[in-house]
C-alpha positions, 0 to 999 in steps of 0.5 A, a space after each residue: 673337402 679333398 677329392 680325386 684331383 687333389 690326390 693327383 697333385 703331389 709335392 704341393 709347395 704353394 696354397 693360395 685362396 683368393 676371395 673373389 673369382 670375378 675380379 681375378 678373372 678380369 685380371 686374367 682376361 686383360 693379361 690374355 689380351 697382351 700375352 699368351 702364357 703367364 708366369 706367376 712368381 709367388 714370394 712371401 710378399 706377393 704374387 707378380 706377373 710381368 709380360 710384354 706383347 709380341 710387338 714390344 709395344 705394351 708391357 703389363 705388370 700385376 702385383 697382388 700383395 699377400 694381404 689380398 688373399 684369404 690364405 697364402 702359404 708357401 710350404 717349403 723354404 723357397 724365395 720364389 715359386 713359379 706357376 706357369 699357365 696358358 691364359 686362354 685355358 685359365 680364363 675359360 676355367 674362370 669364365 663364369 666366376 662370380 663376385 664372392 666366390 673363392 678361388 684356390 690354387 694348389 701349386 706343385 713343381 709340375 701341376 696346378 690345381 684350380 678350385 672354384 667354390 660356388 653353388 657347386 665346387 669346380 676343380 681343374 688340374 693343369 700342367 705347371 708349364 715353363 714360361 720364358 720371360 723376355 722383359 727388362 728387369 726394371 723400367 724407370 721413366 720420368 714423366 712431365 704429366 701425372 694425373 688421376 681420373 675416375 675409372 668410369 670417366 676414363 673408360 667412357 672417354 676411350 670408348 668415345 675416341 674409338 668411335 672416330 679413330 684408331 689413334 688417341 691423343 693425350 694432351 695436358 696443360 696447367 688447366 686440363 687433361 684432354 683425350 681426343 681422336 681424329 677420324 676420316 674427314 672431319 670426324 672428331 671426339 674430345 673429352 676435357 678433364 678440367 681442374 674443376 671436373 670431379 672426374 679429375 682428382 689430381 693433375 700435376 704438369 711439369 710442362 705441357 705435353 702431348 703424345 699419341 697412342 694406338 687405341 687398340 692397346 688401351 682397349 686391352 685394359 679397359 676391363 680393369 676399370 671394373 676393379 679400380 676406382 681411379 686410374 693414374 695416368 702419366 706421360 710426356 711428349 712422344 714418350 710412353 704412356 703409363 696407366 696404373 690401376 689399384 684395386 680396393 684390396 691392394 692389387 696393382 696393375 701397371 701398364 706401359 704403351 709405346 707412343 705412335 708417331 702421327 
């Protein structure tokens, strides 16, 4: 069923329909903690967003394969189509999005129509803004530690360290992955994922490593634990931390955080 807003968007070049407004909202809210505006690059293979925070401390990359959408149409013969939005505005549109509610985007060169099918149909028409991307083309890193942890366990570990300090330390040996923090006085928090732990599903250590990061930047992506069953963790001594979240329908979020010097 079309309406007045559909009549106001001409020259539609992309139509996307996503099956779950709530999980899309989680992605948008996480992006909004790192960048203010996002350029969704739409190709025949996927929808991709890349951004870096103003301090150049954190980089996020979201890739949503076309298979994760109910409908995925590029109506013109283009290699790429851009959808630029203010993330605060998009997050507000999706604020009450629920699991199972479908989310539709119609994209033209100058406008974006957002439709949420719930008990009622909600529609929003916003400008398709130009968003400049100042991010390296490709970042390749070698890591001495690779681990995979159940999402909820990682979330709880980071919540615990936040209680006592602003800096979180990751340390890995052949026996375990440890996440800890030190606060004022003798305050301490520590979570140990041993090889026997059911929460640690994979651990490969080329050499023992330890590195520290600002907990604020890790808090920014905690909501992604709601849409990913496990989190891949990679780091080396005094090198960036990489977290990778994979949702059941195939979307992938890669998050890089620069180390903090203790």
